[in-house]
SEGU-314187 format. One record per residue (C-alpha): residue number from 1; chain; x, y, z negated. Coordinates in pm, whole numbers, plus 32768, in hexadecimal, padded with zeros to 4 digits. Layout:
! SEGU-314187
TITI   seq   mol     xx     yy     zz
TITI   NUM     A      X      Y      Z
...
//
This chain:
! SEGU-314187
TITI   seq   mol     xx     yy     zz
TITI     1     A   1D7D   6073   A2A1
TITI     2     A   1DC6   60FE   A147
TITI     3     A   1E92   6241   A164
TITI     4     A   1F7B   61D0   A04F
TITI     5     A   1FD0   6091   A10D
TITI     6     A   200F   6159   A24C
TITI     7     A   2101   6245   A196
TITI     8     A   21BC   611F   A101
TITI     9     A   21D9   6080   A25A
TITI    10     A   2258   61C2   A2F9
TITI    11     A   2353   61FB   A1E1
TITI    12     A   23D5   6097   A200
TITI    13     A   23EE   60BC   A37B
TITI    14     A   24AF   6206   A35D
TITI    15     A   25A5   616C   A266
TITI    16     A   25D3   6042   A34C
TITI    17     A   2612   611E   A47D
TITI    18     A   2704   61FE   A3BB
TITI    19     A   27C4   60CE   A344
TITI    20     A   27DB   604A   A4A6
TITI    21     A   2850   61A0   A522
TITI    22     A   2954   61C1   A40E
TITI    23     A   29D5   6065   A457
TITI    24     A   29E9   60BE   A5C9
TITI    25     A   2AB1   61FE   A57E
TITI    26     A   2B93   613F   A496
TITI    27     A   2BD9   603E   A5A3
TITI    28     A   2C10   6155   A69D
TITI    29     A   2D16   61F0   A5B4
TITI    30     A   2DC3   60A2   A594
TITI    31     A   2DBE   6077   A70E
TITI    32     A   2E50   61D1   A740
TITI    33     A   2F68   618F   A646
TITI    34     A   2FC9   6053   A6FC
TITI    35     A   2F8C   60C8   A85F
TITI    36     A   30A8   60B4   A95C
TITI    37     A   3027   617D   AA82
TITI    38     A   3169   6161   AB4F
TITI    39     A   319E   5FED   AAFB
TITI    40     A   330D   6020   AAA5
TITI    41     A   3301   5F5D   A95E
TITI    42     A   32E7   6091   A87B
TITI    43     A   319B   60F6   A7D7
TITI    44     A   3131   6255   A83A
TITI    45     A   314F   62C1   A6CE
TITI    46     A   32CC   628D   A6D6
TITI    47     A   3311   62AB   A84D
TITI    48     A   33E1   63E1   A89F
TITI    49     A   333C   63E8   A9F5
TITI    50     A   31E9   6338   A9CC
TITI    51     A   3160   6355   AB2C
TITI    52     A   329A   6305   ABF8
TITI    53     A   3343   61B3   ABCF
TITI    54     A   349A   61DB   AB2A
TITI    55     A   34F4   6099   AA74
TITI    56     A   3651   6121   AA28
TITI    57     A   35BF   624F   A96D
TITI    58     A   36E3   631F   A9EF
TITI    59     A   36E5   647E   A95D
TITI    60     A   382A   6522   A9C7
TITI    61     A   37FA   666D   A912
TITI    62     A   3752   65D3   A7DD
TITI    63     A   3623   66B8   A7F2
TITI    64     A   352E   659D   A7B0
TITI    65     A   34B4   659B   A918
TITI    66     A   3535   647F   A9F5
TITI    67     A   35FC   64D9   AB2A
TITI    68     A   34EF   643E   AC08
TITI    69     A   33FC   6554   ABAE
TITI    70     A   34E4   6667   AB2F
TITI    71     A   354F   6796   ABF9
TITI    72     A   3636   684C   AB09
TITI    73     A   36AA   694F   AC08
TITI    74     A   3548   6997   AC8C
TITI    75     A   35AA   6976   ADF8
TITI    76     A   3489   6892   AE52
TITI    77     A   3553   6750   AE54
TITI    78     A   354A   664F   AD3E
TITI    79     A   369B   6619   AC97
TITI    80     A   36B6   64B4   AD12
TITI    81     A   36B0   652D   AE7C
TITI    82     A   3764   667C   AE4B
TITI    83     A   38D4   6681   AEB7
TITI    84     A   3913   678F   ADB4
TITI    85     A   3808   6764   ACA7
TITI    86     A   3881   6875   ABBB
TITI    87     A   38AB   698B   ACC0
TITI    88     A   379A   6A24   AD98
TITI    89     A   37DA   69AD   AEFD
TITI    90     A   3695   696C   AFBB
TITI    91     A   3750   694F   B107
TITI    92     A   3829   6831   B07C
TITI    93     A   3959   68A9   B145
TITI    94     A   3A82   67B9   B12F
TITI    95     A   3B98   6836   B212
TITI    96     A   3C8B   6718   B1D6
TITI    97     A   3B82   6606   B1DB
TITI    98     A   3BED   656D   B090
TITI    99     A   3A90   6561   AFF7
TITI   100     A   3AD0   6687   AF0D
TITI   101     A   3A28   67D1   AF64
TITI   102     A   3B05   68FA   AFB7
TITI   103     A   3A88   69C5   AE8E
TITI   104     A   3B1E   68CF   AD93
TITI   105     A   3C31   6823   AE5D
TITI   106     A   3D78   6874   ADAE
TITI   107     A   3E57   67F7   AEC6
TITI   108     A   3E1D   6834   B038
TITI   109     A   3EB7   66EE   B0AB
TITI   110     A   3E4D   65BE   B171
TITI   111     A   3F1D   6480   B169
TITI   112     A   3FE3   6445   B2A4
TITI   113     A   4023   62E4   B324
TITI   114     A   416A   629D   B3D3
TITI   115     A   410C   627E   B543
TITI   116     A   4206   626B   B65F
TITI   117     A   4322   62D4   B57E
TITI   118     A   427C   6402   B4DD
TITI   119     A   4198   6453   B3B8
TITI   120     A   412B   65A9   B429
TITI   121     A   4272   6663   B45E
TITI   122     A   4341   6572   B38C
TITI   123     A   4411   645F   B433
TITI   124     A   43C5   630D   B39A
TITI   125     A   43E0   6197   B3BB
TITI   126     A   42F9   60BC   B2EC
TITI   127     A   428D   61C4   B1ED
TITI   128     A   414C   628F   B1E5
TITI   129     A   413C   63E3   B13E
TITI   130     A   4026   63C1   B03C
TITI   131     A   4061   64F5   AF63
TITI   132     A   410E   6645   AF71
TITI   133     A   4141   677E   AE9E
TITI   134     A   420A   68AF   AF03
TITI   135     A   42EA   6971   AE15
TITI   136     A   41CA   6A66   ADEB
TITI   137     A   40E0   6947   AD91
TITI   138     A   41DC   68D2   AC8C
TITI   139     A   41F3   6A29   ABE9
TITI   140     A   4110   6B0E   AB22
TITI   141     A   41A0   6C37   ABDB
TITI   142     A   4111   6C06   AD38
TITI   143     A   4229   6CC9   ADDD
TITI   144     A   4330   6BBB   ADA4
TITI   145     A   443E   6CC0   ADE7
TITI   146     A   45A0   6C3E   ADBA
TITI   147     A   451F   6AFB   AD1D
TITI   148     A   45B0   69B4   AD97
TITI   149     A   4560   6846   AD4D
TITI   150     A   4662   6755   ACC1
TITI   151     A   4636   660F   AC04
TITI   152     A   44FF   6538   ABDB
TITI   153     A   4492   6415   AB02
TITI   154     A   434A   636A   AAAD
TITI   155     A   426C   62F9   A98D
TITI   156     A   413E   6214   A975
TITI   157     A   404F   6258   A855
TITI   158     A   4027   6109   A79E
TITI   159     A   3EC5   6166   A730
TITI   160     A   3E26   620B   A861
TITI   161     A   3F11   615A   A957
TITI   162     A   3F35   629F   AA18
TITI   163     A   407D   62D8   AACB
TITI   164     A   412E   6427   AAAA
TITI   165     A   424A   64BF   AB70
TITI   166     A   433D   658E   AAA2
TITI   167     A   43E7   6687   AB85
TITI   168     A   450C   6766   AB2E
TITI   169     A   4520   68C5   ABBD
TITI   170     A   461D   69D8   AB86
TITI   171     A   4534   6A92   AA99
TITI   172     A   4465   697D   A9F9
TITI   173     A   43F4   6813   A9F4
TITI   174     A   42A4   67BA   AA93
TITI   175     A   41BC   66A0   AA28
TITI   176     A   40E0   661E   AB43
TITI   177     A   3FB3   6535   AB25
TITI   178     A   3FD7   6434   AC3C
TITI   179     A   3E9A   636B   ABF8
TITI   180     A   3E12   63E8   AD46
TITI   181     A   3F4A   6422   AE1E
TITI   182     A   3E7E   64CD   AF2D
TITI   183     A   3E1D   65D1   AE27
TITI   184     A   3F4D   65F6   AD46
TITI   185     A   3F07   66D0   AC15
TITI   186     A   3FFE   67AC   AB5F
TITI   187     A   3FAC   6769   A9F3
TITI   188     A   40A6   6866   A974
TITI   189     A   420C   68DB   A963
TITI   190     A   431C   68EB   A85A
TITI   191     A   43F2   6A22   A890
TITI   192     A   456D   6A0C   A882
TITI   193     A   45F5   6A26   A720
TITI   194     A   46CE   6B53   A776
TITI   195     A   4716   6BCC   A8D8
TITI   196     A   46E1   6B40   AA35
TITI   197     A   47D0   6A43   AACC
TITI   198     A   47E4   697A   AC0D
TITI   199     A   482B   6846   AB3A
TITI   200     A   4726   679F   AA5E
TITI   201     A   470B   662D   AA11
TITI   202     A   45FB   655A   A96F
TITI   203     A   45DA   63FD   A8DD
TITI   204     A   44C6   6357   A80F
TITI   205     A   44C8   6288   A6D1
TITI   206     A   439A   6214   A604
TITI   207     A   42A5   6309   A6A2
TITI   208     A   4390   6431   A677
TITI   209     A   4449   64F2   A784
TITI   210     A   45AF   655E   A742
TITI   211     A   4621   6685   A812
TITI   212     A   477B   671E   A837
TITI   213     A   4804   6831   A915
TITI   214     A   4941   68E8   A96C
TITI   215     A   4895   6A25   A8F6
TITI   216     A   495E   6AD9   A7E9
TITI   217     A   4916   6A55   A688
TITI   218     A   47F1   6988   A70C
TITI   219     A   4822   6851   A636
TITI   220     A   4727   6735   A655
TITI   221     A   45B0   676B   A65E
TITI   222     A   44D6   6654   A5D6
TITI   223     A   436D   664C   A64D
TITI   224     A   425C   655A   A5D9
TITI   225     A   41BE   64E7   A71F
TITI   226     A   407F   646F   A675
TITI   227     A   4022   65E0   A658
TITI   228     A   3FCF   65D0   A7CC
TITI   229     A   3E95   6507   A778
TITI   230     A   3DED   6624   A6BE
TITI   231     A   3E11   6745   A7B2
TITI   232     A   3CB7   67C2   A812
TITI   233     A   3D03   68FE   A8D8
TITI   234     A   3E25   68B9   A9C5
TITI   235     A   3F31   692C   A9F3
TITI   236     A   3FBE   699E   A8A6
TITI   237     A   410F   6A13   A825
TITI   238     A   4199   6925   A720
TITI   239     A   429C   6954   A613
TITI   240     A   4393   6840   A5C0
TITI   241     A   4358   6761   A492
TITI   242     A   44CB   6777   A446
TITI   243     A   45E0   685C   A4C1
TITI   244     A   471B   6798   A46B
TITI   245     A   483C   688E   A462
TITI   246     A   4966   67BE   A3EE
TITI   247     A   49F9   67EE   A548
TITI   248     A   49B6   68F0   A656
TITI   249     A   49DD   689B   A7C4
TITI   250     A   49C7   673E   A858
TITI   251     A   49CA   66E1   A9C5
TITI   252     A   4906   65A2   A995
TITI   253     A   4866   64BC   A898
TITI   254     A   4868   6341   A88C
TITI   255     A   4787   626C   A7AB
TITI   256     A   47A0   60FE   A74E
TITI   257     A   463A   60AD   A6F4
TITI   258     A   469F   5F62   A654
TITI   259     A   4787   5FFF   A554
TITI   260     A   46D8   614C   A51F
TITI   261     A   4801   6228   A571
TITI   262     A   4818   6353   A657
TITI   263     A   4961   63B6   A6F9
TITI   264     A   497C   651D   A771
TITI   265     A   4AA9   653B   A859
TITI   266     A   4B69   6655   A8FD
TITI   267     A   4B6B   6744   A7D7
TITI   268     A   4C3D   687A   A821
TITI   269     A   4BE0   696D   A70F
TITI   270     A   4D27   6A29   A6FD
TITI   271     A   4D2B   6A92   A86A
TITI   272     A   4CFE   69E2   A9B3
TITI   273     A   4DDC   69E0   AAE4
TITI   274     A   4D09   6992   AC17
TITI   275     A   4E23   68BB   ACA6
TITI   276     A   4DA4   6796   ABE0
TITI   277     A   4EE7   66D1   ABD7
TITI   278     A   4F7A   67F6   AB15
TITI   279     A   4E6A   6812   AA0F
TITI   280     A   4EDE   688E   A8C0
TITI   281     A   4E5F   687D   A75D
TITI   282     A   4D15   67EC   A6EE
TITI   283     A   4CA5   66FF   A5DD
TITI   284     A   4D63   65B5   A5FF
TITI   285     A   4E16   664F   A729
TITI   286     A   4CD7   6639   A7F7
TITI   287     A   4CAD   64C4   A7B7
TITI   288     A   4B73   6419   A72F
TITI   289     A   4ADF   6497   A5E8
TITI   290     A   4A3F   6381   A51B
TITI   291     A   48E9   63FB   A4A5
TITI   292     A   480E   6315   A3D5
TITI   293     A   46A2   6342   A444
TITI   294     A   460E   620D   A39D
TITI   295     A   4527   62FF   A2E9
TITI   296     A   44CC   63BD   A426
TITI   297     A   4495   6515   A38E
TITI   298     A   45BB   6505   A29B
TITI   299     A   46F6   64E0   A370
TITI   300     A   4852   64EF   A2D8
TITI   301     A   49B3   64C5   A35E
TITI   302     A   4A73   638C   A2F7
TITI   303     A   4BAE   63CA   A3C1
TITI   304     A   4C2D   63D7   A524
TITI   305     A   4D39   6365   A617
TITI   306     A   4E47   6448   A6A1
TITI   307     A   4F45   634B   A71D
TITI   308     A   4EED   6375   A88E
TITI   309     A   4EA6   64EA   A894
TITI   310     A   4D7C   6587   A944
TITI   311     A   4C5B   64A1   A9A5
TITI   312     A   4B71   651D   AAB5
TITI   313     A   4A6D   6406   AAA3
TITI   314     A   4A58   62A9   AA10
TITI   315     A   498D   6173   A9C9
TITI   316     A   4982   60CB   A874
TITI   317     A   48FB   5F6A   A84B
TITI   318     A   48DF   5E5A   A749
TITI   319     A   49AC   5D65   A813
TITI   320     A   4920   5C15   A883
TITI   321     A   49F5   5BDB   A9B9
TITI   322     A   4AEF   5AD6   AA2D
TITI   323     A   4C11   5B3C   A94A
TITI   324     A   4BDE   5A6D   A80D
TITI   325     A   4CD8   5B40   A74C
TITI   326     A   4BDF   5C5F   A73E
TITI   327     A   4A89   5BBC   A71E
TITI   328     A   49B4   5C8F   A634
TITI   329     A   4AAB   5DAF   A631
TITI   330     A   4A4A   5F12   A686
TITI   331     A   4B0B   5F69   A7C2
TITI   332     A   4B40   60C6   A84E
TITI   333     A   4B9B   60ED   A9BF
TITI   334     A   4BF9   6254   AA07
TITI   335     A   4C21   6307   AB54
TITI   336     A   4D40   63E7   AAF1
TITI   337     A   4D91   64C1   AC20
TITI   338     A   4EB2   63F0   ACA8
TITI   339     A   4E7E   6299   AC0B
TITI   340     A   4D82   61AD   AB6F
TITI   341     A   4DC0   6161   AA00
TITI   342     A   4D2E   6037   A945
TITI   343     A   4D1C   6060   A7CB
TITI   344     A   4C9A   5F84   A6AF
TITI   345     A   4BD7   6076   A5D4
TITI   346     A   4B30   5F76   A4F1
TITI   347     A   4BEC   6000   A3C6
TITI   348     A   4B9E   6172   A3D2
TITI   349     A   4CC7   61C9   A2F7
TITI   350     A   4DC1   6100   A3C5
TITI   351     A   4D69   60FB   A53A
TITI   352     A   4E5D   602B   A606
TITI   353     A   4EC4   6061   A76F
TITI   354     A   4EA1   5F17   A82B
TITI   355     A   4F1E   5F7E   A984
TITI   356     A   4F0E   6087   AA8F
TITI   357     A   4EF0   607A   AC06
TITI   358     A   4F92   6147   AD17
TITI   359     A   4F42   6134   AE89
TITI   360     A   4FBC   61BC   AFD4
TITI   361     A   4F50   6311   B058
TITI   362     A   4ECB   637F   AF09
TITI   363     A   4E3E   64DD   AF13
TITI   364     A   4D3F   64F5   ADFA
TITI   365     A   4CC3   63BE   AD43
TITI   366     A   4B61   642E   AD03
TITI   367     A   4A70   631E   AC90
TITI   368     A   4A3C   61A7   AC8D
TITI   369     A   4947   6096   AC26
TITI   370     A   4959   5F22   ABD7
TITI   371     A   48A6   5E18   AC9D
TITI   372     A   47A7   5D70   ABBB
TITI   373     A   488C   5C47   AB78
TITI   374     A   49A6   5D33   AB0B
TITI   375     A   4A90   5C93   AC05
TITI   376     A   4ABC   5DBB   ACF0
TITI   377     A   4AD2   5F31   ACBA
TITI   378     A   4A65   6012   ADDB
TITI   379     A   4B0F   6167   ADE8
TITI   380     A   4AE7   62AB   AEA7
TITI   381     A   4C07   639D   AEE0
TITI   382     A   4B5F   64EF   AF09
TITI   383     A   4C6B   65A5   AFCD
TITI   384     A   4D0B   649F   B0AD
TITI   385     A   4C27   64ED   B1D5
TITI   386     A   4C9F   6655   B1C8
TITI   387     A   4E0B   6601   B180
TITI   388     A   4E42   64E8   B278
TITI   389     A   4D1B   64F8   B36A
TITI   390     A   4C4F   63CD   B3DA
TITI   391     A   4AFB   6351   B36B
TITI   392     A   4A78   6323   B208
TITI   393     A   4B63   6236   B153
TITI   394     A   4AF0   6151   B03A
TITI   395     A   4BF4   608C   AF74
TITI   396     A   4BB1   5F37   AEDA
TITI   397     A   4C83   5EAF   ADBC
TITI   398     A   4C84   5D4A   AD35
TITI   399     A   4C6A   5D5B   ABBA
TITI   400     A   4C59   5BE5   AB79
TITI   401     A   4D87   5C15   AA97
TITI   402     A   4D68   5D62   A9E3
TITI   403     A   4ED9   5D5A   A988
TITI   404     A   4F39   5D35   AAF5
TITI   405     A   4E3B   5DE6   ABD4
TITI   406     A   4E73   5DC0   AD4A
TITI   407     A   4E1A   5E9C   AE6F
TITI   408     A   4D3B   5DBE   AF47
TITI   409     A   4CD9   5E82   B07F
TITI   410     A   4C48   5FC7   B100
TITI   411     A   4B0C   600F   B1C3
TITI   412     A   4AD5   612D   B2B5
TITI   413     A   4977   61B1   B2EC
TITI   414     A   48E0   622D   B433
TITI   415     A   4909   63A3   B3EB
TITI   416     A   4A22   648F   B380
TITI   417     A   4959   6510   B255
TITI   418     A   49F1   651F   B0F8
TITI   419     A   4986   6418   AFFB
TITI   420     A   490D   647D   AEA1
TITI   421     A   484D   63A1   ADA6
TITI   422     A   4801   6230   ADE3
TITI   423     A   4744   6125   AD1E
TITI   424     A   4705   5FB0   AD47
TITI   425     A   45BC   5EF4   AD2E
TITI   426     A   45D1   5D82   AD7D
TITI   427     A   4675   5D59   AECF
TITI   428     A   4656   5EC6   AF2F
TITI   429     A   4737   5FF1   AEF4
TITI   430     A   4681   6140   AF09
TITI   431     A   4767   6260   AF64
TITI   432     A   4720   63D4   AF53
TITI   433     A   47E9   6437   B084
TITI   434     A   47C5   65B3   B081
TITI   435     A   4766   6625   B1E4
TITI   436     A   471A   64BE   B24F
TITI   437     A   460E   649D   B141
TITI   438     A   45DA   6350   B092
TITI   439     A   4671   6215   B127
TITI   440     A   4617   60B2   B0BE
TITI   441     A   4738   5FBF   B0EA
TITI   442     A   4707   5E46   B0DE
TITI   443     A   4811   5DB3   AFF5
TITI   444     A   4795   5C4B   AFF6
TITI   445     A   48D2   5BDC   B0B0
TITI   446     A   49C4   5CA6   AFE0
TITI   447     A   4A90   5B71   AF84
TITI   448     A   4AD1   5B3E   B0F7
TITI   449     A   4B3C   5CAB   B10F
TITI   450     A   4A0D   5CFA   B1E3
TITI   451     A   4919   5E0F   B18B
TITI   452     A   4846   5ED9   B27B
TITI   453     A   4742   5FEB   B286
TITI   454     A   45DD   5F6F   B2B1
TITI   455     A   4502   60A0   B271
TITI   456     A   451A   6215   B236
TITI   457     A   4458   6354   B1FD
TITI   458     A   4504   649B   B25D
TITI   459     A   4493   65C5   B18C
TITI   460     A   4576   66B6   B24B
TITI   461     A   4507   669E   B3B8
TITI   462     A   45E8   67B0   B446
TITI   463     A   4727   66DC   B45A
TITI   464     A   4800   65DA   B3A8
TITI   465     A   4937   66B2   B38A
TITI   466     A   4A26   6684   B263
TITI   467     A   49A5   679B   B185
TITI   468     A   4921   67C3   B023
TITI   469     A   47AE   67E6   B06E
TITI   470     A   46A0   66DE   B090
TITI   471     A   4657   65B8   AFAB
TITI   472     A   4700   65DF   AE57
TITI   473     A   4672   64AA   ADAE
TITI   474     A   457E   638B   ADCA
TITI   475     A   44B6   62C9   ACC4
TITI   476     A   4451   616D   AD43
TITI   477     A   43E4   60C4   ABFD
TITI   478     A   4269   60F2   ABF0
TITI   479     A   419F   5FAF   ABEA
TITI   480     A   40BC   6046   ACF5
TITI   481     A   41EF   6051   ADDC
TITI   482     A   41AE   61C3   AE12
TITI   483     A   4304   6266   AE36
TITI   484     A   4359   63C6   ADC5
TITI   485     A   444F   6496   AE91
TITI   486     A   44C2   65EC   AE16
TITI   487     A   4536   66D0   AF2F
TITI   488     A   4602   6807   AED9
TITI   489     A   454B   68FC   AFBA
TITI   490     A   440F   6841   B015
TITI   491     A   4384   67C2   AECA
TITI   492     A   42EF   6677   AE5C
TITI   493     A   42A2   655C   AF4F
TITI   494     A   41EE   6418   AEF6
TITI   495     A   4217   6300   AFF1
TITI   496     A   41B0   6196   B00A
TITI   497     A   41FD   6079   B0F4
TITI   498     A   4108   606B   B212
TITI   499     A   4032   5F39   B24F
//
């Protein structure tokens, strides 16, 4: 064959083979780009873990490597199976069995169901202990020396839907993430505005906490609770958004969320006699101070009421009860040491006393709360158990006619413990009963003058004696039905009805 023809043939063949090879490589590249080796629905090119199926593409630490094939702490366990993925713990020790490794478990606690009348060492009936923090856990200073717990309230973040306990202590206020009650997290604390005090009280309005204290020149701290979302390294020490100093001491604070007013009560700035019925001085004689908080971080005083003297605690509502004369009015019901006073405070410049209530064996009218229909007002006298003996006494008043309130009946609990703060939710009244812990009282038959205890959780297991230790307050308003109890010596308890 002619050599020229052979060369042409070989050249053509080489070109053809090269073209085929290039086309094959090109197809191979396309196949590689669209390969899904782990069949999880993500091409290898964009899969953060291409050889282990992870259709959720979860990447907890945002390092670009999916949890299913990441081992960020280099302990030989992939993050998805590591009980503490950010801390080296190859032995996976978990002393309390809560699924969180000991090296990163902030709280050494395991929930305790109520079995045979006890949740661990705590007497109970119908409530499980699902969360706990000691005073040390609630403080930045781990010693907890001379620190005591007082009031508590709650807040649910409308964006993240996390629930937070807000706990008052003698030296500060603690903010606790309750999203996992078995592993409560101290997000941070807000130190007292001046000095320590046994008394601190908290309420919430429009995602802001309002905090008062009997500490000298304390005033009212305002704290934007949405700041809790952004804390990365817990716990932290916060500063208040506002330190409102137009008054000094206050024993308590009441907020009507419908009107946007806060009512600090029990101001005694000019000197305080511990025999409370002989208090002297104070802004508006210790009665409610009317503070406009409709712009949450810009409070200002609009007035006050001094006609009934010192108020220890109160409830303020926009009234929608059975007395047609006061529908839509803002009604203040004050527990004023030796009486209950009902005041129309709609007009902040001209508050009007409607009526007051006396009762037998009064010792110290401490606190009260409406039933949800505003027909009855349930009251605790803090000192009657000590003054007269007998078991915990709860007084019920019929407020169908606000001008003519009537004593209805009294209920005696099963223990001699002193009653403190109580709140109603539906047909239940939740009472912080000092050394008897929290008691739930069924009030569904209150019109028939029949109420009775149905459940309890006792945070002070030693005894139920009439003394000022044990459960200070209770917050029963979370949608989750988790209930916060603040115990003076023992810290924060979170309980829930057992199944």
